[in-house]
Structures are given as C-alpha cells and as structure tokens.
N, C-alpha and C positions, 0 to 999 in steps of 0.2 A: 646774567646778559644784562647787560647798562638801560639806563633807558634812553630816550632820545625826543629829544621836543617835536612834537609835528608841528610838520610845516604849514606855511599862510592857509593854503588851500584844503590840506586836512582837517585844520579848526575848524573851517569852515565850512566843511558837511558836513564836522559831528556837532554844531551849532544850528544848523538849517533844519535838524531833523525834530521832527515833532511825531505825536503819536498817531496823526491820519498822514504823516506824507516820511517814511522810516527811510535812512537814505542808504541804505544797502543795493547793492549789485548782486546778480545770482545767474546763474546757471543751471539747465535744466539737462542731463543727459539721461537718454535710454539706451540699457544694455540690455544685449542678447543673454539668456538664460538657459543654462545647465540642466536645473532642474526647478522645482516651487521652492525649494531653500535657498538660491543664490541670495535670495534679499539680504536675508538673513544673516547670511555667510558674509554679503558684500559690509553693511553693518559692521559686524564684529573688525571687519579687517580696519577698518579706516579709525575706530574707535584707539584700534593697535597701533596702526601708524603714526595718527594726530599725534599723540605724544611724543613719537620724534622728528617733529618737524617744529624750529624754533617759531618760527613767524605765527602759528598760528598758539603761541603760549602766551603771543604777549594782548594784555588787555589796554584800556588808555583810561589816564588820571590825572585831576585839574591839577591846575598848578596855579598855587597865587604867593607864589615868592615873590624880589622886590624885579626883578629881571627879566619877569614870564608873567606876569600877573595876569591871570585868567587863560593863562594858554594852557596845555596838559601835553603828556609825554607816551610815549609807548613804553611800559614797562613787561617784563615774565611775572605772569601770574603766578605768585607763591601755592597757590590752594588749585592750580590747574587742573579740572577732570576732562578728558576727553568725551568719557558718558555726558556730561552737560552741554554736551555741541553736537553728540551725533542721535540721532533717531531712530527706530525701526517702527514704520506706521503700518498700519491695516494693510491686508489687497488692496487694491482701488481699479477698478476700470476706465480711469479719465487721470491717467499723470497731469496734462495742462491741471483739471477743476483742482484740484490737490495743492499741485503747485501756487495757482492762482491765493488760494484760501493761506498758503502757508509767507508767503511774499508780502502778502499786507501786515501778520504780525511784527511791530520794532525788533532788533535783536537785544536781547537785555545787555545795558550798557556797562555792569558792575563787572560782567566778565569779558571775557577775549572775543568782540564781538563778530562769532562765525556761526554757521551752523550749517551742518550737513544731514538732510532729512530721506532718508531711503525710503522708497516705495515700492515693495511688492505688484506685481503687474499678478490680476484674477486669472489672466490665459495662462500663468505658472511657465513660460517661457520670456519672459521680461520683469525686467526693473528698473526702477527709474531712481536717482541721483538728484535732489534738492541741492544745490550747496547757494546757499549765503555768506557774503562778507560786507563788512559795513566800508563805505567810502572813504573812511578816515583809517581804515586798515591795510586797506589797501586800492588798486587802480585794477583795469582790465588785464594788466601784463602779469602784475604781482599776484593777483585773485588768479591765474593760470597758473603761475611758479608753487604758489601755495595750494592747488587744489591737484596738480602733479604729484606735490609731497605726499600726497596718499593712494596714489594709482598705483598700478603694479610699473616696477623699472623699465621704464624705456632703454632701446640698443640707438644713443644719437650718436651722429658721427662727431669726431672730434674736431675741437676749435681752437685758434689762434688761443695763446695765454691772453686772458684778461688783466689791465693793469689794476693793479692794489687797489681794493677800497678806499675811498677818503675816510677819516673819523666819521663815527653817529655826528650827529648835531645835536651836543649835548649842551645843559642849563654852562652858560659861563661863572666863573664865579667871580664874588663882588671886586676882589682883590684887580682884577683882571681889565675891568670896567677902564679907567680913565686910557689904560691903551689900546683900546678898542674905539676910544670915539671918534678920531680923526676918521679913521677907514669908514667905521659910521656912516659918519656927515658925507663924505664923497659919495658913497657909494647912491645915500637918499639923493644926494644934486642930479648924477647922473641918471635916476630912473624916475626922478618927476617927469621930463619930457613924453620919456613914453607913457607914462600914468597918464597924463592929462590927455595925449594922442587919442589913449584905446578911450579916455570917459568921454570924450570931445563926440569920439564916430558913436560909442554909444548910446549918446544923447540925442543926435540929429537917426539913427537908425531909430530911435524909440520914435520920433516925431515924424518920421519917413512910410514906417515900417509897423502900420497902426494893427495894433492888435486882430485875428477873427479869429470871428465868436462862434466858428465850425466846431474846434478842438476845446472851447472852453467850456470846463464845470464846475458847480462848485463841488467840494471837498467832500467823499463820503468816506472814506476813509477804508475804503472793498476795494479789492483786488480780482482781475479775472486775467489771466495767460493763454498765449492760444500759438502754436508754431505753424511756418510754411518752411516744406524744401525743394528746391529747386533746382536742376543742372547746370552745373557750374558752365557744361559746354554749350546752352541754349545763351547765356547770360554772354559768351565768347562769339557767337555768330551773332548776334546781336551788334555788342563792340565793332567787332571788326567791319560790317556793314554800316552802320553808322556813322562809326567814329567816336570815340570820348573814351574812360575808362571804364573799368569791371567796376568802381564805384557810383559813377556816372550812372551808368545804365541802374544800379539797384536802389538808389537814388528815385532816380525818374520812376520805377515799378513803385513806389511809394507813393510819388503824383499821382500816377494813373489810379492806382490800389484808391485813395483817396478820392478821388470822382466819381469813379465808378460805385461807391459805397455812400458816398453822401445822395447820388443821383437815385439808387436805390434805397435807400432810406426815406426819400423824401425830401431832403436836406435842401439839395439844389446844390451845386457847383458853380454857377455862372459869378464870378466876380470873387472866384476864394483863392488866395494865394498867402496860404499859413506860412512863419517861418521857422524856417527850420533849423536849430542848432546842430552843426554837424561839429564832433569832438575832434578834436587832434592832437595826439599826444607828442607830449615832447621828449618824450623819454628813450634813449637808443639803448636797445635791449645788451649789444655786446660791451657797451663801455660803461664805467663806473661811474655811477652817480647817487649819490644820497637818497636813501628812502623817501617816500613820500610820492602823491599825485601832482605831476610838471604835465598840464594840458594847458591847451587854448584852445580854440574852435574856428568855424566857417559858419556866419550866417547868411544864408539864402531863403529866397523866395522860391518856392513848388509852385510851381505850374499850373496847378489843383483846374483852372480855368481855361488850356488852352487842352481844346478838344484832338489835335491831331497828335498821337502819343511818337510820334518822330519829331514833333515841335517840343513835345515836352522834354526830350530829352535833348534837345539841341539848347532849350533854356537852361536845363540844370550845368548842362556842357560849358553854356557862355559862362553861367554865376562861379561856378568851381574855378577857371581860366582866373577870372577876375579875381577870386579870391586870393588864389594860391599864388598870383602876379603879388598881391600885396603882401604874403607872408602870414605865417601864424602869428606874430604877434604886436601886428597890426591891426585896426578894424573892429566893429562890436565885438565878434567872435569871440577873439581874445579877452573879453570883461573879464573873465578869470585869474588871469595876471596879475588882476588889482589887487586881488587878497592877499599878495605880497606886500602891499604900501600900505596895510590896516593893521594896526597893533591886535594884541592877541585879545587884551576888555576889549576893542571894535566887534572884534569878531563874535565873541560871546553875549554882548546887550544888542548886536544889528542883528544877530544870526535870522531870528525870527522875519523881521522886517527883508531882509534880502531876500528868503523863500518865499513872501509870498508876491515881491517883486519880479522874480523870473518869470510872472506870465505878463509882465509887461514889455521882456524883451523876448522871448520867443515862445511859439506855439505849439510845437513839437520837436522832440529829442530823435532822432536818426543814428544812430554810431555803429560803427563796428569794432570786432572784437578780434583780434588775432587769434590764431590756434594752430597748431602744431600740422604741418602734415603728415604725421605718420599714426596710426591706430593708435590711439587709447583703449587701455584693457581696466577691470578692476576683478581683480579674483581668478584672471583667466579669462572674463565673458569681455568680449567686444563692446566697444562704446560705439552707439548705430547712426545716431542721431543727440545731436547738441545746441541749444537754445538758448542764446542768451539772453539776460532779461536785466532791463536797466531801472533805476527806479522812478515816479511819475515826482515833477515838481507839482507847488502848489498849486491849483489850479487848471491845471492838464490834465487830458484824459489820454490820450494815448502817448508810448513810448514805441518807440524800434531799436532794436537789437540785430548784429549780422554778423555771422560768420560763415566761411567756408572750413569743410572737414572732410575731406577724403571724397574731392569731386562734387559735391553738394553744397548748397548755399542755402541756410538754416535762416529765418527769419525768425526772433522770439519777439513775441508783441506782451506789452505790459497795457493793461487800461484798468480805469476805476471803472469798476463792476456795475454800481449806480447810473454811470452817464454814457458806458457801451455795455449795453447787455445783450448785443450782435457783433462780439467780435470776430466771431467766426466767420459770421459774412465779411468782415474787412478781412482776415485771411484767406477766405476764397476770391476775394478780389483781386489779392496778390497772386496767385497762379493763375488766376485769367488774363489781368496784365503782362506776363511776359508771354502769352501767347499769342496776344494781341500786340506786343515788339515784333515778336518773332513775321506775323501774317504783313505788319506792316512793311517788312525791310524786307519782305521776300525770303529769308531766309530758314 
C-alpha cells in the first residue's frame, strides 16, 4: 500500500492534539451475549479480522521533505500487529464508567492510531466494545467503514457501480514542480475570496457571540461518558406537530436539557445561550473522493434561556434555516475549511494555539453520526446500543454526539470528569426534555 499525504484538516487534527485533549473519536457498542465467554470470543474475532482491513494498518508519519515540509502521510505499518490494538478487559458492571477512563488516554502515535477495547459485562449476558479512531485517520463515515470491516459481514442491497476512485494524494516529485505552479497559483487566487469571507465571519461571530461561562472549565485531562436512548417515534411526533426537522428536534432537546441541568445544579440558565458547533460532512458516500476529513459546520446559539420548550425548538429551527440558506461553505461555522489555506508547517507550529482558540469559537459540540439501518453483529451477537463519542476541545467541558440506530436515538455524552461530575444528571435531563416536548405539543 502506497503512502498518501494527509489532507490539511487531518493534519490540523494531528497537530492540535495534546495529552489532556486527545483528538480521537469513539463509539461504545453494547452487544447481547449468548454466554459469559462471548466477550473473549469477540476480542479474538476483532484481532483476526483487523489484519485483513487495509485501513487499520495505516500509521501516520511526519514528512520533512521540501514539498511538504511539516506535513504527514498515512502509510502501511510494516510491523502492524492487531494484538497491539485489540484489548480484552476484566468484566465490568458499568460500560460507560470504563469507557470514560479509556477515552481519556491518547492513542499511541507511533502505531496505527486506533484501538478496540472489549468490555465483558458482569451480568454474563452482555459485552461492550469501545472503538477509538484518531480524527486524523478517520472522520465519522470512514470510522464507521473501518469498524464495519471487523464486524460480522452484512447483507447489503446492491448499489449502482461507483466511478473509479482518483489516485491517492501522493507527494509530488521535485521535477514536476514547475509545471504545477500555474495551477497552484490560480487555485490559490480563486480560493482567497472564500477564505477571507470565512475569516471575516469568524471574527464577527467572536465579537458578537461572546463565550459562555456555563460550559467553560480548566482542562483536567479526565473523561466521563454517559448515554441516553430515545424512541425515534417520539421525535417524529414532535417534528410533525411543531415543525422543523428531526435534527432540529434533537438539537432543541440538548438546549432544553442544558437549561434543566444548569437550574438543578444551581448555576442558573438566565441569560445563558451557549454557541453550538454543528459539524456538516461534505463527503458524499456514493461518490469517489480523496480520503481524509471533509467537514464544515454551522454555528448557532442554543436558546437555553428560553423558558418555553416549543420556543426553544422554534429558535433552533430558525437558526438552522439561516445556516442552511447561507450554505456550509460560508460563515463562521465553516472555519474548518480554512485549514486548506494553511501550509503544512503552519499546522505543525500553530496547532496548539488553534486548539486553545476553539474556546473562543464555540462552547459545545453537537454532532450527528450516521449509522446503517440494518442490524449489526459481532460473532453472531446483536448490537443493541451504540453511543458515538466526540473529542473535547481545550477549555470545553461537554460534547454531544447523536446516532439513530434501528428506531432509537442514541445520545453519546463526553465530559471533563472534574468539571462535570454529575454527567448522569445531564443524561437524565435529556430524557426528561423529550417528555416535556411531547407534553408541550400534546402529541
């Protein structure tokens, strides 16, 4: 397998990382077990199957050549051993407590940056698997593809033939540089206007949308996770009665849960309207695209200070419509696109500063992760719950990731354990907020 140069946004994720703020995303899957040894069997399967998935062999190595000074490439690890990545743990009675401790540990950067932790349940009738993928290795869609490669094969409907994938983005040869210059100059000029527009929007949003102190915290490097499961039919009932999209309802649930949680812990929700970053994937699954993260985003104020649940939903809907009308390539939420305009060495030198600046840009991440509608299995054991887990940016204490799987919505919550010792109370507030919306719209 040949090496390929990291896309600018991947390089940014690779360099933003620190020991206290690892840049890996995760997913905690809970499986029904046929026997107490099911977890051990699952670990054996994962290790055996990982050897056959090319993407899981890729490590990230720095590049100091003249054409990509300070960059990095993905390349096959000649010493790849799945047993360095798949770990079987002692039985546990709390999957989320174990996942929180594992999420705070950075991935080893000298090896392919992923891990699969198998957690047998003390009850003997369940086990969980925590997948961790560095954001420089995979975005949500690619992480799903890599994880699917080690799960049981799925019977998927046939799709139309896809166009041939373009060649990987490889390091150019020095002799090709003169011929490349005119195109590089034209591309830089054509993109400059968009970069300036996004930069101006970011500057204005930083001035107009001041950071919220409600979700700020000094970094402790610790992690806590929790999960909430909702019935998708309840979400659709609210949507059909009050309007908006499913995503609008799910974001409004976060706003209402934050309000309830802040009031219960005595912090108060008056005047609180934290800025939420809503990532938007620019990747099209059925089209050929180069590997790497292709993300933009929307930036909205969560109406935590709005006392009426339907008023909160209306405010979210209005903000999302405004963002969609502008499109994912413009506005402050599209700041990730600026990574394309930063040279590789700039990412390496400025990565720590960019990570610290995230606190000035948004207060909380609320992201949706797609999952297939078919049932997933490992060793014949049915996946019953799946909680996506997002990384925490420096200075932030809470991130929310959402997936819909087999008629149920799963909220995966990640928090700084020192700043949010009561994450379970926030999880309970998420469940309560859905009931509040159902009552408010009489549906």
